[in-house]
C-alpha positions as a Markdown table, in Angstrom:
| # | Residue | x | y | z |
|---|---|---|---|---|
| 1 | Met | 127.6 | 71.0 | 75.7 |
| 2 | Phe | 127.3 | 67.6 | 74.2 |
| 3 | Lys | 126.6 | 64.4 | 76.2 |
| 4 | Phe | 125.6 | 60.8 | 75.5 |
| 5 | Phe | 123.1 | 58.4 | 77.0 |
| 6 | Thr | 125.5 | 55.5 | 77.4 |
| 7 | Ser | 128.7 | 54.8 | 79.4 |
| 8 | Pro | 131.4 | 55.7 | 77.0 |
| 9 | Thr | 135.0 | 55.8 | 76.1 |
| 10 | Thr | 135.9 | 59.4 | 75.4 |
| 11 | Ile | 137.3 | 60.9 | 72.2 |
| 12 | Lys | 138.1 | 64.6 | 71.9 |
| 13 | Arg | 137.8 | 66.2 | 68.5 |
| 14 | Ser | 138.0 | 69.8 | 67.3 |
| 15 | Thr | 135.2 | 71.4 | 65.4 |
| 16 | Phe | 134.5 | 74.9 | 64.0 |
| 17 | Leu | 131.6 | 76.7 | 65.7 |
| 18 | Phe | 130.1 | 79.9 | 64.4 |
| 19 | Asn | 129.9 | 82.9 | 66.7 |
| 20 | Tyr | 127.0 | 85.0 | 65.5 |
| 21 | Ser | 128.0 | 88.0 | 67.5 |
| 22 | Ser | 131.5 | 88.3 | 66.0 |
| 23 | Gly | 130.7 | 86.8 | 62.6 |
| 24 | Leu | 133.7 | 84.5 | 63.0 |
| 25 | Phe | 134.3 | 80.8 | 63.3 |
| 26 | Ser | 136.2 | 79.6 | 66.3 |
| 27 | Lys | 137.9 | 76.2 | 66.8 |
| 28 | Ser | 136.4 | 74.5 | 69.8 |
| 29 | Ser | 137.0 | 71.1 | 71.5 |
| 30 | Ile | 133.9 | 69.0 | 72.0 |
| 31 | Thr | 133.9 | 65.8 | 73.8 |
| 32 | Tyr | 132.3 | 63.0 | 71.9 |
| 33 | Tyr | 131.6 | 59.5 | 73.3 |
| 34 | Arg | 131.5 | 56.2 | 71.7 |
| 35 | Thr | 130.6 | 52.8 | 73.0 |
| 36 | Met | 132.1 | 49.5 | 71.9 |
| 37 | Ser | 128.6 | 48.7 | 70.4 |
| 38 | Thr | 128.0 | 48.8 | 66.7 |
| 39 | Thr | 124.9 | 50.9 | 67.4 |
| 40 | Pro | 125.8 | 54.6 | 66.9 |
| 41 | Thr | 125.8 | 56.9 | 69.9 |
| 42 | Ile | 124.3 | 60.3 | 69.5 |
| 43 | Pro | 125.3 | 63.5 | 71.2 |
| 44 | Thr | 122.7 | 65.4 | 73.1 |
| 45 | Ile | 121.8 | 69.1 | 73.7 |
| 46 | Lys | 121.3 | 70.2 | 77.3 |
| 47 | Leu | 117.9 | 71.9 | 77.4 |
| 48 | Asn | 117.2 | 74.8 | 79.8 |
| 49 | Ser | 114.7 | 72.5 | 81.4 |
| 50 | Gly | 117.6 | 70.3 | 82.5 |
| 51 | Tyr | 116.8 | 67.4 | 80.2 |
| 52 | Glu | 119.0 | 66.1 | 77.3 |
| 53 | Met | 117.7 | 66.1 | 73.8 |
| 54 | Pro | 119.5 | 64.0 | 71.1 |
| 55 | Leu | 121.1 | 66.1 | 68.3 |
| 56 | Val | 119.8 | 63.7 | 65.6 |
| 57 | Gly | 116.3 | 62.2 | 65.5 |
| 58 | Phe | 113.7 | 60.7 | 63.3 |
| 59 | Gly | 111.0 | 62.9 | 61.9 |
| 60 | Cys | 107.5 | 61.4 | 61.6 |
| 61 | Trp | 106.0 | 63.9 | 59.2 |
| 62 | Lys | 104.6 | 62.1 | 56.1 |
| 63 | Val | 105.4 | 58.7 | 57.5 |
| 64 | Asn | 102.6 | 56.4 | 56.1 |
| 65 | Asn | 100.3 | 54.8 | 58.6 |
| 66 | Glu | 100.8 | 51.4 | 57.0 |
| 67 | Thr | 104.6 | 51.5 | 57.6 |
| 68 | Ala | 105.0 | 53.8 | 60.6 |
| 69 | Ala | 105.1 | 51.2 | 63.3 |
| 70 | Asp | 107.8 | 49.2 | 61.5 |
| 71 | Gln | 109.8 | 52.3 | 60.5 |
| 72 | Ile | 109.9 | 53.5 | 64.1 |
| 73 | Tyr | 110.8 | 50.1 | 65.4 |
| 74 | Asn | 113.6 | 49.7 | 62.9 |
| 75 | Ala | 114.8 | 53.2 | 63.6 |
| 76 | Ile | 115.2 | 52.3 | 67.3 |
| 77 | Lys | 117.1 | 49.2 | 66.3 |
| 78 | Thr | 119.4 | 51.4 | 64.2 |
| 79 | Gly | 120.1 | 53.7 | 67.2 |
| 80 | Tyr | 117.6 | 56.5 | 67.0 |
| 81 | Arg | 116.3 | 57.8 | 70.3 |
| 82 | Leu | 114.5 | 61.0 | 69.4 |
| 83 | Phe | 111.2 | 60.8 | 67.5 |
| 84 | Asp | 109.5 | 64.0 | 66.4 |
| 85 | Gly | 105.8 | 63.6 | 65.8 |
| 86 | Ala | 102.7 | 65.8 | 66.0 |
| 87 | Glu | 98.9 | 65.5 | 66.4 |
| 88 | Asp | 98.5 | 66.8 | 62.9 |
| 89 | Tyr | 100.6 | 64.1 | 61.3 |
| 90 | Gly | 97.8 | 61.6 | 61.9 |
| 91 | Asn | 100.1 | 58.6 | 62.7 |
| 92 | Glu | 100.7 | 58.8 | 66.4 |
| 93 | Lys | 98.9 | 55.5 | 67.1 |
| 94 | Glu | 101.3 | 53.7 | 64.7 |
| 95 | Val | 104.3 | 55.6 | 66.0 |
| 96 | Gly | 103.3 | 54.5 | 69.5 |
| 97 | Glu | 103.0 | 50.9 | 68.3 |
| 98 | Gly | 106.6 | 50.9 | 67.1 |
| 99 | Ile | 107.9 | 52.5 | 70.3 |
| 100 | Asn | 106.0 | 50.1 | 72.6 |
| 101 | Arg | 107.1 | 47.1 | 70.5 |
| 102 | Ala | 110.7 | 48.1 | 71.0 |
| 103 | Ile | 110.3 | 48.7 | 74.7 |
| 104 | Lys | 108.4 | 45.4 | 75.2 |
| 105 | Glu | 111.2 | 43.5 | 73.4 |
| 106 | Gly | 113.9 | 45.1 | 75.6 |
| 107 | Leu | 115.6 | 47.0 | 72.8 |
| 108 | Val | 115.3 | 50.3 | 74.7 |
| 109 | Lys | 113.8 | 51.7 | 77.9 |
| 110 | Arg | 111.2 | 54.4 | 77.9 |
| 111 | Glu | 113.6 | 56.8 | 79.7 |
| 112 | Glu | 116.2 | 56.4 | 77.0 |
| 113 | Leu | 113.8 | 57.8 | 74.4 |
| 114 | Phe | 112.9 | 61.4 | 73.7 |
| 115 | Ile | 109.4 | 61.7 | 72.2 |
| 116 | Thr | 108.2 | 65.0 | 70.8 |
| 117 | Ser | 104.7 | 65.9 | 69.8 |
| 118 | Lys | 102.9 | 69.2 | 69.0 |
| 119 | Leu | 99.7 | 71.0 | 69.9 |
| 120 | Trp | 97.6 | 71.6 | 66.8 |
| 121 | Asn | 96.0 | 75.0 | 66.0 |
| 122 | Asn | 92.4 | 73.9 | 66.9 |
| 123 | Phe | 93.4 | 73.2 | 70.5 |
| 124 | His | 94.9 | 76.5 | 71.6 |
| 125 | Asp | 92.1 | 77.5 | 74.0 |
| 126 | Pro | 93.4 | 76.6 | 77.5 |
| 127 | Lys | 90.4 | 74.4 | 78.3 |
| 128 | Asn | 91.3 | 72.2 | 75.2 |
| 129 | Val | 95.0 | 71.9 | 75.6 |
| 130 | Glu | 95.0 | 69.0 | 78.0 |
| 131 | Thr | 92.3 | 67.3 | 76.0 |
| 132 | Ala | 94.6 | 67.4 | 73.0 |
| 133 | Leu | 97.6 | 66.2 | 75.0 |
| 134 | Asn | 95.6 | 63.3 | 76.5 |
| 135 | Lys | 94.7 | 62.2 | 73.0 |
| 136 | Thr | 98.3 | 62.2 | 72.0 |
| 137 | Leu | 99.3 | 60.2 | 75.1 |
| 138 | Ser | 96.5 | 57.7 | 74.5 |
| 139 | Asp | 97.5 | 57.3 | 70.8 |
| 140 | Leu | 101.2 | 56.9 | 71.7 |
| 141 | Asn | 100.3 | 54.6 | 74.7 |
| 142 | Leu | 102.7 | 56.6 | 76.8 |
| 143 | Asp | 102.4 | 58.3 | 80.2 |
| 144 | Tyr | 104.3 | 61.4 | 79.2 |
| 145 | Val | 106.0 | 63.1 | 76.3 |
| 146 | Asp | 109.5 | 64.6 | 76.6 |
| 147 | Leu | 108.7 | 67.7 | 74.5 |
| 148 | Phe | 105.4 | 69.3 | 73.5 |
| 149 | Leu | 105.5 | 72.2 | 71.1 |
| 150 | Ile | 102.9 | 74.8 | 70.0 |
| 151 | His | 102.9 | 73.8 | 66.3 |
| 152 | Phe | 102.0 | 77.2 | 64.8 |
| 153 | Pro | 101.4 | 80.5 | 66.5 |
| 154 | Ile | 97.8 | 80.8 | 65.4 |
| 155 | Ala | 94.5 | 79.6 | 66.9 |
| 156 | Phe | 91.9 | 77.9 | 64.8 |
| 157 | Lys | 88.3 | 77.3 | 65.9 |
| 158 | Phe | 88.0 | 74.3 | 68.2 |
| 159 | Val | 86.9 | 71.1 | 66.6 |
| 160 | Pro | 85.9 | 68.2 | 68.9 |
| 161 | Ile | 88.0 | 65.1 | 68.6 |
| 162 | Glu | 84.9 | 63.0 | 67.9 |
| 163 | Glu | 84.0 | 65.3 | 65.0 |
| 164 | Lys | 87.3 | 65.1 | 63.1 |
| 165 | Tyr | 90.8 | 64.1 | 64.3 |
| 166 | Pro | 93.3 | 65.3 | 63.4 |
| 167 | Pro | 91.3 | 68.3 | 62.2 |
| 168 | Gly | 94.0 | 69.6 | 59.9 |
| 169 | Phe | 92.7 | 72.7 | 58.3 |
| 170 | Tyr | 89.0 | 71.9 | 59.1 |
| 171 | Cys | 87.3 | 74.5 | 61.3 |
| 172 | Gly | 83.8 | 73.0 | 61.3 |
| 173 | Asp | 82.6 | 74.8 | 58.2 |
| 174 | Gly | 83.7 | 73.0 | 55.1 |
| 175 | Asp | 86.8 | 74.8 | 53.6 |
| 176 | Asn | 86.2 | 78.0 | 55.4 |
| 177 | Phe | 88.7 | 79.2 | 58.0 |
| 178 | His | 87.6 | 80.3 | 61.5 |
| 179 | Tyr | 89.8 | 81.5 | 64.2 |
| 180 | Glu | 89.6 | 81.9 | 68.0 |
| 181 | Asp | 90.8 | 84.9 | 70.0 |
| 182 | Val | 93.3 | 83.0 | 72.1 |
| 183 | Pro | 96.5 | 84.8 | 73.1 |
| 184 | Leu | 99.6 | 82.6 | 72.8 |
| 185 | Leu | 100.4 | 83.3 | 76.4 |
| 186 | Asp | 97.1 | 81.8 | 77.6 |
| 187 | Thr | 98.0 | 78.6 | 75.6 |
| 188 | Trp | 101.5 | 78.6 | 77.1 |
| 189 | Lys | 100.2 | 78.9 | 80.7 |
| 190 | Ala | 98.0 | 75.8 | 80.0 |
| 191 | Leu | 101.1 | 73.9 | 78.9 |
| 192 | Glu | 103.0 | 75.0 | 82.0 |
| 193 | Lys | 100.4 | 73.4 | 84.2 |
| 194 | Leu | 100.8 | 70.1 | 82.3 |
| 195 | Val | 104.6 | 70.2 | 83.0 |
| 196 | Glu | 103.7 | 70.6 | 86.7 |
| 197 | Ala | 101.3 | 67.6 | 86.3 |
| 198 | Gly | 104.1 | 65.4 | 85.0 |
| 199 | Lys | 102.6 | 64.8 | 81.5 |
| 200 | Ile | 105.2 | 66.8 | 79.7 |
| 201 | Lys | 108.9 | 67.1 | 80.6 |
| 202 | Ser | 109.8 | 70.2 | 78.4 |
| 203 | Ile | 107.7 | 72.6 | 76.4 |
| 204 | Gly | 108.6 | 74.6 | 73.3 |
| 205 | Ile | 107.4 | 76.4 | 70.2 |
| 206 | Ser | 107.5 | 75.8 | 66.5 |
| 207 | Asn | 107.3 | 78.2 | 63.5 |
| 208 | Phe | 107.6 | 81.3 | 65.8 |
| 209 | Thr | 109.2 | 84.5 | 64.7 |
| 210 | Gly | 111.6 | 86.6 | 66.9 |
| 211 | Ala | 109.1 | 89.1 | 68.1 |
| 212 | Leu | 106.6 | 86.4 | 69.2 |
| 213 | Ile | 109.4 | 84.6 | 71.1 |
| 214 | Tyr | 110.5 | 87.8 | 72.8 |
| 215 | Asp | 106.9 | 88.5 | 73.9 |
| 216 | Leu | 106.3 | 84.9 | 75.1 |
| 217 | Ile | 109.5 | 84.8 | 77.1 |
| 218 | Arg | 108.5 | 87.9 | 79.1 |
| 219 | Gly | 105.2 | 86.4 | 80.2 |
| 220 | Ala | 106.3 | 82.8 | 80.7 |
| 221 | Thr | 107.0 | 81.2 | 84.0 |
| 222 | Ile | 108.7 | 78.3 | 82.2 |
| 223 | Lys | 110.9 | 79.4 | 79.3 |
| 224 | Pro | 110.5 | 77.6 | 76.0 |
| 225 | Ala | 113.1 | 74.8 | 75.9 |
| 226 | Val | 113.1 | 74.3 | 72.1 |
| 227 | Leu | 112.3 | 76.3 | 69.0 |
| 228 | Gln | 111.6 | 74.2 | 65.9 |
| 229 | Ile | 112.0 | 75.9 | 62.5 |
| 230 | Glu | 112.4 | 75.2 | 58.8 |
| 231 | His | 116.2 | 75.2 | 58.3 |
| 232 | His | 118.3 | 74.4 | 55.3 |
| 233 | Pro | 120.9 | 76.2 | 53.1 |
| 234 | Tyr | 118.2 | 78.0 | 51.2 |
| 235 | Leu | 116.6 | 79.3 | 54.4 |
| 236 | Gln | 119.3 | 79.9 | 57.1 |
| 237 | Gln | 117.7 | 82.5 | 59.4 |
| 238 | Pro | 121.0 | 83.5 | 61.1 |
| 239 | Lys | 119.5 | 86.4 | 63.1 |
| 240 | Leu | 116.7 | 84.3 | 64.5 |
| 241 | Ile | 119.1 | 81.5 | 65.4 |
| 242 | Glu | 121.5 | 84.0 | 67.1 |
| 243 | Tyr | 118.8 | 85.5 | 69.2 |
| 244 | Val | 117.2 | 82.2 | 70.2 |
| 245 | Gln | 120.5 | 80.5 | 71.1 |
| 246 | Lys | 121.6 | 83.6 | 73.1 |
| 247 | Ala | 118.3 | 83.3 | 75.0 |
| 248 | Gly | 119.2 | 79.7 | 76.0 |
| 249 | Ile | 116.6 | 78.0 | 73.8 |
| 250 | Ala | 117.7 | 75.0 | 71.8 |
| 251 | Ile | 116.8 | 74.8 | 68.1 |
| 252 | Thr | 115.6 | 71.9 | 66.0 |
| 253 | Gly | 115.6 | 72.3 | 62.2 |
| 254 | Tyr | 113.1 | 70.5 | 60.0 |
| 255 | Ser | 113.2 | 70.0 | 56.3 |
| 256 | Ser | 117.0 | 69.9 | 56.4 |
| 257 | Phe | 117.0 | 68.8 | 52.7 |
| 258 | Gly | 115.1 | 71.9 | 51.5 |
| 259 | Pro | 112.8 | 71.3 | 48.6 |
| 260 | Gln | 113.2 | 67.5 | 48.8 |
| 261 | Ser | 110.7 | 67.3 | 51.7 |
| 262 | Phe | 108.0 | 69.1 | 49.7 |
| 263 | Leu | 108.3 | 67.4 | 46.3 |
| 264 | Glu | 105.7 | 64.7 | 47.1 |
| 265 | Leu | 103.3 | 67.4 | 48.1 |
| 266 | Glu | 103.7 | 68.7 | 44.5 |
| 267 | Ser | 104.7 | 72.1 | 45.8 |
| 268 | Lys | 105.3 | 74.4 | 42.9 |
| 269 | Arg | 108.0 | 76.2 | 44.8 |
| 270 | Ala | 109.8 | 73.0 | 45.5 |
| 271 | Leu | 109.4 | 71.6 | 42.0 |
| 272 | Asn | 110.9 | 74.8 | 40.6 |
| 273 | Thr | 113.9 | 74.8 | 43.0 |
| 274 | Pro | 117.2 | 73.0 | 42.3 |
| 275 | Thr | 117.5 | 70.1 | 44.7 |
| 276 | Leu | 120.3 | 70.5 | 47.3 |
| 277 | Phe | 121.4 | 66.9 | 46.8 |
| 278 | Glu | 122.5 | 67.9 | 43.3 |
| 279 | His | 123.8 | 71.4 | 44.1 |
| 280 | Glu | 127.4 | 71.7 | 43.1 |
| 281 | Thr | 128.5 | 73.3 | 46.3 |
| 282 | Ile | 127.0 | 70.5 | 48.4 |
| 283 | Lys | 128.2 | 67.8 | 46.1 |
| 284 | Ser | 131.8 | 69.0 | 46.1 |
| 285 | Ile | 131.9 | 69.2 | 49.9 |
| 286 | Ala | 130.4 | 65.7 | 50.1 |
| 287 | Asp | 133.0 | 64.4 | 47.7 |
| 288 | Lys | 135.8 | 66.0 | 49.7 |
| 289 | His | 134.7 | 64.4 | 52.9 |
| 290 | Gly | 133.7 | 61.0 | 51.4 |
| 291 | Lys | 130.1 | 61.6 | 52.6 |
| 292 | Ser | 126.7 | 61.8 | 51.0 |
| 293 | Pro | 125.1 | 65.2 | 50.3 |
| 294 | Ala | 122.5 | 64.4 | 52.9 |
| 295 | Gln | 125.2 | 63.8 | 55.5 |
| 296 | Val | 126.8 | 67.2 | 54.6 |
| 297 | Leu | 123.4 | 69.0 | 55.0 |
| 298 | Leu | 122.8 | 67.3 | 58.4 |
| 299 | Arg | 126.3 | 68.0 | 59.6 |
| 300 | Trp | 126.0 | 71.6 | 58.6 |
| 301 | Ala | 123.2 | 71.9 | 61.1 |
| 302 | Thr | 124.5 | 69.7 | 63.9 |
| 303 | Gln | 128.0 | 71.4 | 63.8 |
| 304 | Arg | 126.2 | 74.6 | 64.7 |
| 305 | Asn | 124.3 | 73.0 | 67.6 |
| 306 | Ile | 121.0 | 72.7 | 65.7 |
| 307 | Ala | 119.2 | 69.3 | 66.1 |
| 308 | Val | 117.9 | 67.6 | 62.9 |
| 309 | Ile | 115.0 | 65.1 | 62.4 |
| 310 | Pro | 115.4 | 63.4 | 59.0 |
| 311 | Lys | 113.7 | 60.2 | 58.0 |
| 312 | Ser | 114.2 | 57.4 | 55.5 |
| 313 | Asn | 112.7 | 54.0 | 54.6 |
| 314 | Asn | 116.1 | 52.9 | 53.3 |
| 315 | Pro | 118.1 | 51.1 | 56.1 |
| 316 | Glu | 121.4 | 52.3 | 54.6 |
| 317 | Arg | 120.3 | 55.9 | 54.5 |
| 318 | Leu | 118.7 | 55.6 | 57.9 |
| 319 | Ala | 122.1 | 54.7 | 59.3 |
| 320 | Gln | 123.9 | 57.3 | 57.3 |
| 321 | Asn | 121.6 | 60.1 | 58.6 |
| 322 | Leu | 122.5 | 59.0 | 62.1 |
| 323 | Ser | 126.3 | 59.2 | 61.4 |
| 324 | Val | 126.7 | 62.9 | 61.1 |
| 325 | Val | 128.9 | 63.8 | 64.1 |
| 326 | Asp | 132.0 | 61.8 | 63.1 |
| 327 | Phe | 133.4 | 64.5 | 60.7 |
| 328 | Asp | 133.7 | 68.2 | 60.7 |
| 329 | Leu | 133.1 | 70.7 | 57.9 |
| 330 | Thr | 135.9 | 73.2 | 57.4 |
| 331 | Lys | 135.5 | 77.0 | 57.7 |
| 332 | Asp | 135.6 | 77.2 | 53.9 |
| 333 | Asp | 132.8 | 74.6 | 53.7 |
| 334 | Leu | 130.7 | 76.6 | 56.0 |
| 335 | Asp | 131.4 | 79.8 | 54.3 |
| 336 | Asn | 130.4 | 78.3 | 50.9 |
| 337 | Ile | 127.2 | 76.9 | 52.3 |
| 338 | Ala | 126.4 | 80.3 | 53.8 |
| 339 | Lys | 126.4 | 81.8 | 50.3 |
| 340 | Leu | 123.4 | 79.6 | 49.4 |
| 341 | Asp | 121.0 | 81.5 | 51.6 |
| 342 | Ile | 118.2 | 83.1 | 49.6 |
| 343 | Gly | 115.5 | 83.2 | 52.3 |
| 344 | Leu | 113.4 | 80.6 | 50.4 |
| 345 | Arg | 110.7 | 79.1 | 52.7 |
| 346 | Phe | 108.8 | 76.0 | 51.6 |
| 347 | Asn | 106.5 | 75.6 | 54.6 |
| 348 | Asp | 104.7 | 78.9 | 54.1 |
| 349 | Pro | 101.0 | 78.7 | 54.9 |
| 350 | Trp | 100.1 | 82.0 | 53.2 |
| 351 | Asp | 96.7 | 80.6 | 52.3 |
| 352 | Trp | 95.4 | 80.5 | 55.9 |
| 353 | Asp | 92.9 | 83.3 | 55.1 |
| 354 | Asn | 95.9 | 85.4 | 53.9 |
| 355 | Ile | 97.4 | 85.7 | 57.3 |
| 356 | Pro | 101.2 | 86.3 | 56.8 |
| 357 | Ile | 102.5 | 83.9 | 59.4 |
| 358 | Phe | 106.2 | 84.6 | 58.8 |
| 359 | Val | 106.1 | 88.3 | 58.2 |
């Protein structure tokens, strides 16, 4: 179900939704809302926690510290309400500055925003989970986050905040990796207590595979509200998405533009992969609808109830990325994009001591 934050006039439109069980597309009526304001309104996904999460947000990964505050502030002015950050991104202080500037100036109220952060690998031990969250809240200058995810399903050795923060891949011993024997369920139980304490509204997971999700659900008191995964036409993961959505867990897709997100990291895999922006299938669909390739890629996800978190420094593209619910891809469009799936993952940390995270 889609809903909006603001008091709206109502417009009903038809859209094609994919049924993973039958393998067919069905035409379904979704209620969209628009205000008379020039600021775009964004549909939301109802989470199993009872809260509403915007379907389109702003991703804070690789946002420079020097520009982060202004980028977040300008994104709020443009109409963004979901901001996806993480301890590991190293820019939560600046993100918080942008958020609080907008709140102070009356552009938005705190309760109108949906702020996501993530627990990094070094803080999985239950006794360290609240310490990590408190650091995030302090950096953001907020009393709570709307969503807190376990960033990766693997526990590194604890590194004190005063020693190195964010620790990244540092485990206290140069370039050597060290791990802790912390079951994921123990970490999850610590997060559940922080929900009860009011510091987190919803909790979720990121970069988890199906078997791990299945196991976690069976031991959890609070079910994960959101799964965040790499998701683009080269990596569609239909079986995982089917299972998770049937389980009542919402999905956020990151790296919606595929290799584009990894070019500045000089990823060989990304550099050797044709960009989706120039792929003939995506370009032809964009031309047909009078949209940009980026808008097609984002709509491909949102039309299937998958939230997206793109980012941009460019004001025009910032607005374009937000306007991805005002058109529908056809069944043929979706069928053609489905053919692009080659199971190609760009965020594949195989070098974490050769632990196959995604196998």
